[in-house]
N, C-alpha and C positions, 0 to 999 in steps of 0.2 A: 503494499500500499504506500502510495507517495506520502510525503510530509505534507499534509493539507495546509497547515499553518503557513509554511513556506511558499507553496505554490499560490495559495489565496492571497497572501501578502504581495507577491510579485505581480499577480493579476491586478490587484487593487492599485498598485503603483502605476501600472501601465494605463489603467482607467483614469486616474488622476492626471496623468500626462496628456492623454488624449482630449480630456475636458478642458484642460489648460490651452491646448492648441486651438480647439474649437472656439473658445471664448476670445481668442485673439485674433481670429481671422474674420474677414468681412465677405469672403467669397461663398456664396449661397451653395453652390455645388459642393465645395469642399466641406462645408458645415453639414450638409446632408450625408455625405459620405462618412464623415466622422461620427455622426449620430447612428448610423447603421452599424459601424464597426463598434461603438460603445454598447448598442444593444445586443450584439453578437457576444460581446465580452461579458456582459452581465448574465446572458443566458448560460455562458460556459461556466462562469462561476457558481451559478445556481445548480447546474447539473453535476459539478464537482462536489458539492456539499450535500446535495439532496439524496435521500436513501435510494437504493437501486433495487430492482427485482431480486429477491432472494437474500437481501440485506437483513439482518436481525433488527436493525433500527428502523422506526417508521417516522421518525422525526429528523429535521434538519440538523446537520452537524455544524457546530461552531468552533473553528479552529482556535485553540489557545495553547498556551505552553506554561510550563512551571514544574515545580517539584511538590508533590503532595504526600502527606502521610496517610496511607490506607489502613484498614483493619481487616484481618482475616476473619472468618466465621467464629473462630475461637477467642477473638479479641486481641490477638497479637498485632502490634503496629509494624508497619513496613514503609519505606520510601518508595515512591514511583514517579515516573515522568508522565505528565499530562500531555496528550496530543490534541484532543478535541472532546466536546461534550455535546450532548443532545438531551432532550427530555427523557430519552430511554436509557441513558447511561454515559459512559465516558470511555475513551480509548486511552489506556495507560500502558506504560512499559516498566517492567520491574524484572530484577534478577530472580526474584522468589517464584518458585513454581506454584501456580495457582490452580485450583480446581475449576474446570471450565462447566460447571453445572448451571 
């Protein structure tokens, strides 16, 4: 799975740049072309973060990052890296073997 936070961040930067270019131009044809590119970029970002067929998640992913402290079913604490969250859960990374139930 790609690092969604990194990809989304890069796409957001590109989106901001295109918006800036569009705001500085007075050429109507160029403005329309940039608007179409921005719409496609927005759709691409949505497709990247939206759940796909067969995905366990049914809600939009939100790319985040950081280190969290998790708890096992028995209450033991462990550190983990956070990749993204959704209403249905979070994608974490840890060295601890976790039960996938």
